[in-house]
ChimeraX commands (.cxc) that place a marker at each C-alpha (Angstrom):
marker #1 position 0.00,0.00,0.00 radius 0.5
marker #1 position 2.86,2.39,0.90 radius 0.5
marker #1 position 4.71,1.59,-2.34 radius 0.5
marker #1 position 1.61,2.31,-4.40 radius 0.5
marker #1 position 1.19,5.74,-2.71 radius 0.5
marker #1 position 4.88,6.60,-3.36 radius 0.5
marker #1 position 4.54,5.55,-7.01 radius 0.5
marker #1 position 1.45,7.71,-7.43 radius 0.5
marker #1 position 3.21,10.69,-5.80 radius 0.5
marker #1 position 6.22,10.31,-8.12 radius 0.5
marker #1 position 3.93,10.20,-11.13 radius 0.5
marker #1 position 2.28,13.45,-9.96 radius 0.5
marker #1 position 5.69,15.19,-9.80 radius 0.5
marker #1 position 7.65,16.52,-12.78 radius 0.5
marker #1 position 11.40,17.04,-12.29 radius 0.5
marker #1 position 13.22,19.44,-14.58 radius 0.5
marker #1 position 17.05,19.68,-14.36 radius 0.5
marker #1 position 18.98,22.77,-15.40 radius 0.5
marker #1 position 22.67,23.70,-15.01 radius 0.5
marker #1 position 23.77,27.21,-14.15 radius 0.5
marker #1 position 27.10,28.88,-15.06 radius 0.5
marker #1 position 28.52,28.44,-11.51 radius 0.5
marker #1 position 28.85,24.69,-12.07 radius 0.5
marker #1 position 25.73,24.02,-10.00 radius 0.5
marker #1 position 22.67,21.95,-10.78 radius 0.5
marker #1 position 19.06,23.03,-10.14 radius 0.5
marker #1 position 16.23,20.55,-9.95 radius 0.5
marker #1 position 12.65,21.94,-10.27 radius 0.5
marker #1 position 10.06,19.58,-8.80 radius 0.5
marker #1 position 6.43,20.28,-9.69 radius 0.5
marker #1 position 3.49,18.63,-8.01 radius 0.5
marker #1 position 0.88,18.09,-10.73 radius 0.5
marker #1 position -1.95,18.05,-8.24 radius 0.5
marker #1 position -1.15,21.16,-6.20 radius 0.5
marker #1 position 0.79,23.00,-8.90 radius 0.5
marker #1 position 3.54,23.81,-6.41 radius 0.5
marker #1 position 7.11,24.02,-7.79 radius 0.5
marker #1 position 10.13,23.43,-5.55 radius 0.5
marker #1 position 13.68,24.29,-6.62 radius 0.5
marker #1 position 16.58,22.25,-5.30 radius 0.5
marker #1 position 20.10,23.52,-5.95 radius 0.5
marker #1 position 23.19,21.29,-5.57 radius 0.5
marker #1 position 26.64,22.77,-5.89 radius 0.5
marker #1 position 29.16,20.41,-7.51 radius 0.5
marker #1 position 31.90,21.43,-5.08 radius 0.5
marker #1 position 29.69,20.56,-2.12 radius 0.5
marker #1 position 28.80,17.21,-3.63 radius 0.5
marker #1 position 32.45,16.41,-4.31 radius 0.5
marker #1 position 33.35,17.44,-0.77 radius 0.5
marker #1 position 30.68,15.16,0.59 radius 0.5
marker #1 position 31.93,12.34,-1.62 radius 0.5
marker #1 position 35.50,12.92,-0.43 radius 0.5
marker #1 position 34.30,12.97,3.17 radius 0.5
marker #1 position 32.51,9.70,2.66 radius 0.5
marker #1 position 35.60,8.13,1.19 radius 0.5
marker #1 position 37.64,9.15,4.26 radius 0.5
marker #1 position 40.61,11.42,4.99 radius 0.5
marker #1 position 44.30,10.59,4.93 radius 0.5
marker #1 position 45.85,9.22,8.09 radius 0.5
marker #1 position 49.08,10.45,9.67 radius 0.5
marker #1 position 51.35,7.43,9.94 radius 0.5
marker #1 position 55.01,6.82,10.83 radius 0.5
marker #1 position 57.53,4.41,12.27 radius 0.5
marker #1 position 55.97,2.35,15.10 radius 0.5
marker #1 position 59.33,1.38,16.59 radius 0.5
marker #1 position 61.38,3.83,18.71 radius 0.5
marker #1 position 64.21,5.65,16.96 radius 0.5
marker #1 position 67.67,5.21,18.52 radius 0.5
marker #1 position 70.37,7.78,17.79 radius 0.5
marker #1 position 73.88,8.61,18.94 radius 0.5
marker #1 position 74.97,12.03,20.14 radius 0.5
marker #1 position 76.03,14.05,17.08 radius 0.5
marker #1 position 73.99,12.02,14.58 radius 0.5
marker #1 position 71.70,13.44,11.88 radius 0.5
marker #1 position 68.43,11.49,11.94 radius 0.5
marker #1 position 64.95,11.42,10.40 radius 0.5
marker #1 position 61.73,10.92,12.37 radius 0.5
marker #1 position 59.48,9.32,9.71 radius 0.5
marker #1 position 55.92,10.61,9.22 radius 0.5
marker #1 position 53.65,10.74,6.16 radius 0.5
marker #1 position 50.07,11.07,4.97 radius 0.5
marker #1 position 48.41,7.85,3.89 radius 0.5
marker #1 position 46.92,7.77,1.34 radius 0.5
marker #1 position 49.42,10.34,0.04 radius 0.5
marker #1 position 48.15,13.87,-0.52 radius 0.5
marker #1 position 49.79,17.25,-1.04 radius 0.5
marker #1 position 50.74,18.77,2.33 radius 0.5
marker #1 position 52.58,21.81,0.93 radius 0.5
marker #1 position 49.88,24.28,2.00 radius 0.5
marker #1 position 48.86,22.44,5.15 radius 0.5
marker #1 position 49.95,23.29,8.67 radius 0.5
marker #1 position 52.31,20.68,10.06 radius 0.5
marker #1 position 53.36,20.75,13.71 radius 0.5
marker #1 position 56.14,18.75,15.32 radius 0.5
marker #1 position 56.17,19.14,19.09 radius 0.5
marker #1 position 57.24,17.72,22.45 radius 0.5
marker #1 position 54.80,18.10,25.30 radius 0.5
marker #1 position 57.62,18.34,27.86 radius 0.5
marker #1 position 59.04,21.53,26.29 radius 0.5
marker #1 position 58.01,25.16,26.69 radius 0.5
marker #1 position 57.45,26.29,24.01 radius 0.5
marker #1 position 56.56,22.82,22.89 radius 0.5
marker #1 position 57.12,23.24,19.14 radius 0.5
marker #1 position 60.11,21.62,17.51 radius 0.5
marker #1 position 58.97,22.78,14.06 radius 0.5
marker #1 position 55.90,24.54,12.64 radius 0.5
marker #1 position 55.16,24.62,8.89 radius 0.5
marker #1 position 52.36,26.96,7.84 radius 0.5
marker #1 position 51.31,28.55,4.54 radius 0.5
marker #1 position 54.29,27.06,2.73 radius 0.5
marker #1 position 56.97,28.36,5.11 radius 0.5
marker #1 position 58.66,27.29,8.35 radius 0.5
marker #1 position 57.89,29.50,11.34 radius 0.5
marker #1 position 61.23,29.84,13.12 radius 0.5
marker #1 position 59.75,32.11,15.78 radius 0.5
marker #1 position 57.52,29.27,17.00 radius 0.5
marker #1 position 60.41,26.87,17.45 radius 0.5
marker #1 position 61.97,25.99,20.83 radius 0.5
marker #1 position 65.39,27.70,21.11 radius 0.5
marker #1 position 67.27,24.40,21.51 radius 0.5
marker #1 position 66.09,23.30,18.06 radius 0.5
marker #1 position 67.01,26.46,16.17 radius 0.5
marker #1 position 68.68,25.60,12.83 radius 0.5
marker #1 position 68.57,21.90,13.70 radius 0.5
marker #1 position 65.12,20.80,12.47 radius 0.5
marker #1 position 63.56,20.90,9.00 radius 0.5
marker #1 position 61.07,19.20,6.72 radius 0.5
marker #1 position 61.62,18.06,3.13 radius 0.5
marker #1 position 59.82,20.80,1.12 radius 0.5
marker #1 position 60.16,18.99,-2.20 radius 0.5
marker #1 position 58.53,15.89,-0.67 radius 0.5
marker #1 position 55.54,17.60,0.93 radius 0.5
marker #1 position 53.54,17.26,-2.30 radius 0.5
marker #1 position 53.88,13.51,-1.90 radius 0.5
marker #1 position 52.62,13.59,1.68 radius 0.5
marker #1 position 56.07,13.20,3.27 radius 0.5
marker #1 position 56.06,15.30,6.47 radius 0.5
marker #1 position 59.06,13.61,8.14 radius 0.5
marker #1 position 61.25,15.65,10.48 radius 0.5
marker #1 position 65.01,15.89,9.98 radius 0.5
marker #1 position 66.93,16.48,13.21 radius 0.5
marker #1 position 70.61,17.41,12.90 radius 0.5
marker #1 position 73.44,17.13,15.43 radius 0.5
marker #1 position 71.46,15.12,17.97 radius 0.5
marker #1 position 71.93,16.09,21.62 radius 0.5
marker #1 position 71.29,14.07,24.76 radius 0.5
marker #1 position 68.49,16.53,25.62 radius 0.5
marker #1 position 66.68,15.62,22.36 radius 0.5
marker #1 position 65.53,12.35,23.88 radius 0.5
marker #1 position 61.74,12.27,24.24 radius 0.5
marker #1 position 58.39,11.69,22.57 radius 0.5
marker #1 position 57.73,13.67,19.38 radius 0.5
marker #1 position 54.21,14.41,18.12 radius 0.5
marker #1 position 53.45,15.08,14.46 radius 0.5
marker #1 position 50.09,16.84,14.10 radius 0.5
marker #1 position 48.16,18.02,11.02 radius 0.5
marker #1 position 45.35,20.35,12.23 radius 0.5
marker #1 position 43.44,20.29,8.92 radius 0.5
marker #1 position 42.98,16.55,9.27 radius 0.5
marker #1 position 42.85,16.48,13.07 radius 0.5
marker #1 position 45.26,13.58,12.81 radius 0.5
marker #1 position 48.50,12.94,14.67 radius 0.5
marker #1 position 51.28,10.42,15.16 radius 0.5
marker #1 position 53.87,10.10,17.93 radius 0.5
marker #1 position 57.34,8.55,17.87 radius 0.5
marker #1 position 59.83,8.00,20.69 radius 0.5
marker #1 position 63.48,9.04,20.29 radius 0.5
marker #1 position 66.19,7.52,22.46 radius 0.5
marker #1 position 69.65,9.09,22.48 radius 0.5
marker #1 position 72.41,6.64,23.41 radius 0.5
marker #1 position 75.19,8.76,24.90 radius 0.5
marker #1 position 77.21,5.82,26.17 radius 0.5
marker #1 position 77.11,3.74,23.01 radius 0.5
marker #1 position 79.86,5.67,21.26 radius 0.5
marker #1 position 82.09,5.61,24.33 radius 0.5
marker #1 position 81.47,1.91,24.78 radius 0.5
marker #1 position 82.24,1.33,21.12 radius 0.5
marker #1 position 85.52,3.23,21.44 radius 0.5
marker #1 position 86.40,1.33,24.60 radius 0.5
marker #1 position 85.59,-1.93,22.85 radius 0.5
marker #1 position 87.80,-0.98,19.91 radius 0.5
marker #1 position 90.61,-0.04,22.27 radius 0.5
marker #1 position 90.16,-3.30,24.14 radius 0.5
marker #1 position 90.24,-5.24,20.89 radius 0.5
marker #1 position 93.33,-3.33,19.79 radius 0.5
marker #1 position 94.92,-4.04,23.16 radius 0.5
marker #1 position 93.98,-7.71,22.89 radius 0.5
marker #1 position 95.36,-7.76,19.37 radius 0.5
marker #1 position 98.58,-6.21,20.61 radius 0.5
marker #1 position 98.74,-8.76,23.40 radius 0.5
marker #1 position 98.07,-11.49,20.88 radius 0.5
marker #1 position 100.77,-10.06,18.65 radius 0.5
marker #1 position 103.15,-9.93,21.60 radius 0.5
marker #1 position 102.34,-13.52,22.48 radius 0.5
marker #1 position 102.92,-14.50,18.87 radius 0.5
marker #1 position 106.22,-12.62,18.79 radius 0.5
marker #1 position 107.24,-14.14,22.10 radius 0.5
marker #1 position 106.45,-17.57,20.74 radius 0.5
marker #1 position 108.46,-16.88,17.59 radius 0.5
marker #1 position 111.31,-15.56,19.73 radius 0.5
marker #1 position 111.27,-18.74,21.82 radius 0.5
marker #1 position 111.27,-20.87,18.68 radius 0.5
marker #1 position 114.19,-18.88,17.25 radius 0.5
marker #1 position 116.10,-19.18,20.52 radius 0.5
marker #1 position 115.57,-22.94,20.45 radius 0.5
marker #1 position 116.79,-23.04,16.88 radius 0.5
marker #1 position 119.84,-20.94,17.80 radius 0.5
marker #1 position 120.58,-23.21,20.75 radius 0.5
marker #1 position 120.26,-26.22,18.50 radius 0.5
marker #1 position 122.58,-24.64,15.96 radius 0.5
marker #1 position 125.02,-23.73,18.75 radius 0.5
marker #1 position 124.99,-27.30,20.01 radius 0.5
marker #1 position 125.52,-28.50,16.47 radius 0.5
marker #1 position 128.40,-26.09,15.97 radius 0.5
marker #1 position 129.94,-27.16,19.28 radius 0.5
marker #1 position 129.56,-30.77,18.31 radius 0.5
marker #1 position 131.15,-30.07,14.96 radius 0.5
marker #1 position 133.95,-28.17,16.66 radius 0.5
marker #1 position 134.57,-31.08,18.99 radius 0.5
marker #1 position 134.50,-33.47,16.07 radius 0.5
marker #1 position 137.01,-31.31,14.22 radius 0.5
marker #1 position 139.25,-31.14,17.28 radius 0.5
marker #1 position 138.97,-34.88,17.72 radius 0.5
marker #1 position 139.78,-35.49,14.07 radius 0.5
marker #1 position 142.73,-33.08,14.30 radius 0.5
marker #1 position 144.00,-34.86,17.38 radius 0.5
marker #1 position 143.62,-38.18,15.66 radius 0.5
marker #1 position 145.47,-36.86,12.64 radius 0.5
marker #1 position 148.25,-35.54,14.83 radius 0.5
marker #1 position 148.41,-38.84,16.66 radius 0.5
marker #1 position 148.59,-40.76,13.42 radius 0.5
marker #1 position 151.28,-38.42,12.17 radius 0.5
marker #1 position 153.29,-38.89,15.33 radius 0.5
marker #1 position 152.90,-42.63,15.15 radius 0.5
marker #1 position 154.01,-42.55,11.55 radius 0.5
marker #1 position 157.05,-40.51,12.46 radius 0.5
marker #1 position 157.86,-42.97,15.24 radius 0.5
marker #1 position 157.58,-45.86,12.83 radius 0.5
marker #1 position 159.79,-44.15,10.31 radius 0.5
marker #1 position 162.27,-43.29,13.01 radius 0.5
marker #1 position 162.34,-46.90,14.18 radius 0.5
marker #1 position 162.84,-48.17,10.65 radius 0.5
marker #1 position 165.72,-45.76,10.12 radius 0.5
marker #1 position 167.31,-46.87,13.35 radius 0.5
marker #1 position 166.98,-50.51,12.30 radius 0.5
marker #1 position 168.52,-49.73,8.95 radius 0.5
marker #1 position 171.45,-47.98,10.61 radius 0.5
marker #1 position 171.96,-50.90,13.00 radius 0.5
marker #1 position 171.94,-53.39,10.12 radius 0.5
marker #1 position 174.54,-51.48,8.16 radius 0.5
marker #1 position 176.91,-51.45,11.16 radius 0.5
marker #1 position 176.53,-55.20,11.57 radius 0.5
marker #1 position 177.48,-55.83,7.95 radius 0.5
marker #1 position 180.73,-53.90,8.39 radius 0.5
marker link #1:1,2 radius 0.2
marker link #1:2,3 radius 0.2
marker link #1:3,4 radius 0.2
marker link #1:4,5 radius 0.2
marker link #1:5,6 radius 0.2
marker link #1:6,7 radius 0.2
marker link #1:7,8 radius 0.2
marker link #1:8,9 radius 0.2
marker link #1:9,10 radius 0.2
marker link #1:10,11 radius 0.2
marker link #1:11,12 radius 0.2
marker link #1:12,13 radius 0.2
marker link #1:13,14 radius 0.2
marker link #1:14,15 radius 0.2
marker link #1:15,16 radius 0.2
marker link #1:16,17 radius 0.2
marker link #1:17,18 radius 0.2
marker link #1:18,19 radius 0.2
marker link #1:19,20 radius 0.2
marker link #1:20,21 radius 0.2
marker link #1:21,22 radius 0.2
marker link #1:22,23 radius 0.2
marker link #1:23,24 radius 0.2
marker link #1:24,25 radius 0.2
marker link #1:25,26 radius 0.2
marker link #1:26,27 radius 0.2
marker link #1:27,28 radius 0.2
marker link #1:28,29 radius 0.2
marker link #1:29,30 radius 0.2
marker link #1:30,31 radius 0.2
marker link #1:31,32 radius 0.2
marker link #1:32,33 radius 0.2
marker link #1:33,34 radius 0.2
marker link #1:34,35 radius 0.2
marker link #1:35,36 radius 0.2
marker link #1:36,37 radius 0.2
marker link #1:37,38 radius 0.2
marker link #1:38,39 radius 0.2
marker link #1:39,40 radius 0.2
marker link #1:40,41 radius 0.2
marker link #1:41,42 radius 0.2
marker link #1:42,43 radius 0.2
marker link #1:43,44 radius 0.2
marker link #1:44,45 radius 0.2
marker link #1:45,46 radius 0.2
marker link #1:46,47 radius 0.2
marker link #1:47,48 radius 0.2
marker link #1:48,49 radius 0.2
marker link #1:49,50 radius 0.2
marker link #1:50,51 radius 0.2
marker link #1:51,52 radius 0.2
marker link #1:52,53 radius 0.2
marker link #1:53,54 radius 0.2
marker link #1:54,55 radius 0.2
marker link #1:55,56 radius 0.2
marker link #1:56,57 radius 0.2
marker link #1:57,58 radius 0.2
marker link #1:58,59 radius 0.2
marker link #1:59,60 radius 0.2
marker link #1:60,61 radius 0.2
marker link #1:61,62 radius 0.2
marker link #1:62,63 radius 0.2
marker link #1:63,64 radius 0.2
marker link #1:64,65 radius 0.2
marker link #1:65,66 radius 0.2
marker link #1:66,67 radius 0.2
marker link #1:67,68 radius 0.2
marker link #1:68,69 radius 0.2
marker link #1:69,70 radius 0.2
marker link #1:70,71 radius 0.2
marker link #1:71,72 radius 0.2
marker link #1:72,73 radius 0.2
marker link #1:73,74 radius 0.2
marker link #1:74,75 radius 0.2
marker link #1:75,76 radius 0.2
marker link #1:76,77 radius 0.2
marker link #1:77,78 radius 0.2
marker link #1:78,79 radius 0.2
marker link #1:79,80 radius 0.2
marker link #1:80,81 radius 0.2
marker link #1:81,82 radius 0.2
marker link #1:82,83 radius 0.2
marker link #1:83,84 radius 0.2
marker link #1:84,85 radius 0.2
marker link #1:85,86 radius 0.2
marker link #1:86,87 radius 0.2
marker link #1:87,88 radius 0.2
marker link #1:88,89 radius 0.2
marker link #1:89,90 radius 0.2
marker link #1:90,91 radius 0.2
marker link #1:91,92 radius 0.2
marker link #1:92,93 radius 0.2
marker link #1:93,94 radius 0.2
marker link #1:94,95 radius 0.2
marker link #1:95,96 radius 0.2
marker link #1:96,97 radius 0.2
marker link #1:97,98 radius 0.2
marker link #1:98,99 radius 0.2
marker link #1:99,100 radius 0.2
marker link #1:100,101 radius 0.2
marker link #1:101,102 radius 0.2
marker link #1:102,103 radius 0.2
marker link #1:103,104 radius 0.2
marker link #1:104,105 radius 0.2
marker link #1:105,106 radius 0.2
marker link #1:106,107 radius 0.2
marker link #1:107,108 radius 0.2
marker link #1:108,109 radius 0.2
marker link #1:109,110 radius 0.2
marker link #1:110,111 radius 0.2
marker link #1:111,112 radius 0.2
marker link #1:112,113 radius 0.2
marker link #1:113,114 radius 0.2
marker link #1:114,115 radius 0.2
marker link #1:115,116 radius 0.2
marker link #1:116,117 radius 0.2
marker link #1:117,118 radius 0.2
marker link #1:118,119 radius 0.2
marker link #1:119,120 radius 0.2
marker link #1:120,121 radius 0.2
marker link #1:121,122 radius 0.2
marker link #1:122,123 radius 0.2
marker link #1:123,124 radius 0.2
marker link #1:124,125 radius 0.2
marker link #1:125,126 radius 0.2
marker link #1:126,127 radius 0.2
marker link #1:127,128 radius 0.2
marker link #1:128,129 radius 0.2
marker link #1:129,130 radius 0.2
marker link #1:130,131 radius 0.2
marker link #1:131,132 radius 0.2
marker link #1:132,133 radius 0.2
marker link #1:133,134 radius 0.2
marker link #1:134,135 radius 0.2
marker link #1:135,136 radius 0.2
marker link #1:136,137 radius 0.2
marker link #1:137,138 radius 0.2
marker link #1:138,139 radius 0.2
marker link #1:139,140 radius 0.2
marker link #1:140,141 radius 0.2
marker link #1:141,142 radius 0.2
marker link #1:142,143 radius 0.2
marker link #1:143,144 radius 0.2
marker link #1:144,145 radius 0.2
marker link #1:145,146 radius 0.2
marker link #1:146,147 radius 0.2
marker link #1:147,148 radius 0.2
marker link #1:148,149 radius 0.2
marker link #1:149,150 radius 0.2
marker link #1:150,151 radius 0.2
marker link #1:151,152 radius 0.2
marker link #1:152,153 radius 0.2
marker link #1:153,154 radius 0.2
marker link #1:154,155 radius 0.2
marker link #1:155,156 radius 0.2
marker link #1:156,157 radius 0.2
marker link #1:157,158 radius 0.2
marker link #1:158,159 radius 0.2
marker link #1:159,160 radius 0.2
marker link #1:160,161 radius 0.2
marker link #1:161,162 radius 0.2
marker link #1:162,163 radius 0.2
marker link #1:163,164 radius 0.2
marker link #1:164,165 radius 0.2
marker link #1:165,166 radius 0.2
marker link #1:166,167 radius 0.2
marker link #1:167,168 radius 0.2
marker link #1:168,169 radius 0.2
marker link #1:169,170 radius 0.2
marker link #1:170,171 radius 0.2
marker link #1:171,172 radius 0.2
marker link #1:172,173 radius 0.2
marker link #1:173,174 radius 0.2
marker link #1:174,175 radius 0.2
marker link #1:175,176 radius 0.2
marker link #1:176,177 radius 0.2
marker link #1:177,178 radius 0.2
marker link #1:178,179 radius 0.2
marker link #1:179,180 radius 0.2
marker link #1:180,181 radius 0.2
marker link #1:181,182 radius 0.2
marker link #1:182,183 radius 0.2
marker link #1:183,184 radius 0.2
marker link #1:184,185 radius 0.2
marker link #1:185,186 radius 0.2
marker link #1:186,187 radius 0.2
marker link #1:187,188 radius 0.2
marker link #1:188,189 radius 0.2
marker link #1:189,190 radius 0.2
marker link #1:190,191 radius 0.2
marker link #1:191,192 radius 0.2
marker link #1:192,193 radius 0.2
marker link #1:193,194 radius 0.2
marker link #1:194,195 radius 0.2
marker link #1:195,196 radius 0.2
marker link #1:196,197 radius 0.2
marker link #1:197,198 radius 0.2
marker link #1:198,199 radius 0.2
marker link #1:199,200 radius 0.2
marker link #1:200,201 radius 0.2
marker link #1:201,202 radius 0.2
marker link #1:202,203 radius 0.2
marker link #1:203,204 radius 0.2
marker link #1:204,205 radius 0.2
marker link #1:205,206 radius 0.2
marker link #1:206,207 radius 0.2
marker link #1:207,208 radius 0.2
marker link #1:208,209 radius 0.2
marker link #1:209,210 radius 0.2
marker link #1:210,211 radius 0.2
marker link #1:211,212 radius 0.2
marker link #1:212,213 radius 0.2
marker link #1:213,214 radius 0.2
marker link #1:214,215 radius 0.2
marker link #1:215,216 radius 0.2
marker link #1:216,217 radius 0.2
marker link #1:217,218 radius 0.2
marker link #1:218,219 radius 0.2
marker link #1:219,220 radius 0.2
marker link #1:220,221 radius 0.2
marker link #1:221,222 radius 0.2
marker link #1:222,223 radius 0.2
marker link #1:223,224 radius 0.2
marker link #1:224,225 radius 0.2
marker link #1:225,226 radius 0.2
marker link #1:226,227 radius 0.2
marker link #1:227,228 radius 0.2
marker link #1:228,229 radius 0.2
marker link #1:229,230 radius 0.2
marker link #1:230,231 radius 0.2
marker link #1:231,232 radius 0.2
marker link #1:232,233 radius 0.2
marker link #1:233,234 radius 0.2
marker link #1:234,235 radius 0.2
marker link #1:235,236 radius 0.2
marker link #1:236,237 radius 0.2
marker link #1:237,238 radius 0.2
marker link #1:238,239 radius 0.2
marker link #1:239,240 radius 0.2
marker link #1:240,241 radius 0.2
marker link #1:241,242 radius 0.2
marker link #1:242,243 radius 0.2
marker link #1:243,244 radius 0.2
marker link #1:244,245 radius 0.2
marker link #1:245,246 radius 0.2
marker link #1:246,247 radius 0.2
marker link #1:247,248 radius 0.2
marker link #1:248,249 radius 0.2
marker link #1:249,250 radius 0.2
marker link #1:250,251 radius 0.2
marker link #1:251,252 radius 0.2
marker link #1:252,253 radius 0.2
marker link #1:253,254 radius 0.2
view
């Protein structure tokens, strides 16, 4: 019954559509029974805005894990719009709630507002202007200090969206690394010294062995010389004896 009444009402109405120069559409609805005409105007921009709203806005997203940096490092705190959209003309705020003033960086109307920035971050923070059109609103932080440790909030007021990331600054890591390197170098030197000491011991053993061999050779030479002298002496004695015998024989014959 309700459907039949709606069908009859629609049949009694005549809808005429016209388009005006301002890119708007006007619908004239006429009730055939009462003769009343109603004009409905829809602006295209409004419709598109409603459609965009229905589809949803971009989210502000970043790195879920904490960022760890060393004192003196140049780092990037990642943050972007997803889906990507041009953020060049948007206001982008990077801040720390524990600071006063809290702003680490403020980007507004296409420029960075240095006056809004906390004094400790002067000339140390920046965005990537050529990447804003792609939705990249990451923060670059140069020459990291121990005092930079904290929670950073990236906020886009036009979207009422934000993202926070934690930064840890490891002051001791570099010192520990240097100490470790020194320790390794010291251990390497000790290892080298042990190796040299071992080689020295081996060389000393070789020298001692050579010395013993030379002494043995010397003794052998002395022994051989003594033997040669002894043989020579014995030979001389034999010759002397023979000569004496010859002399004795000659006297006998006379």
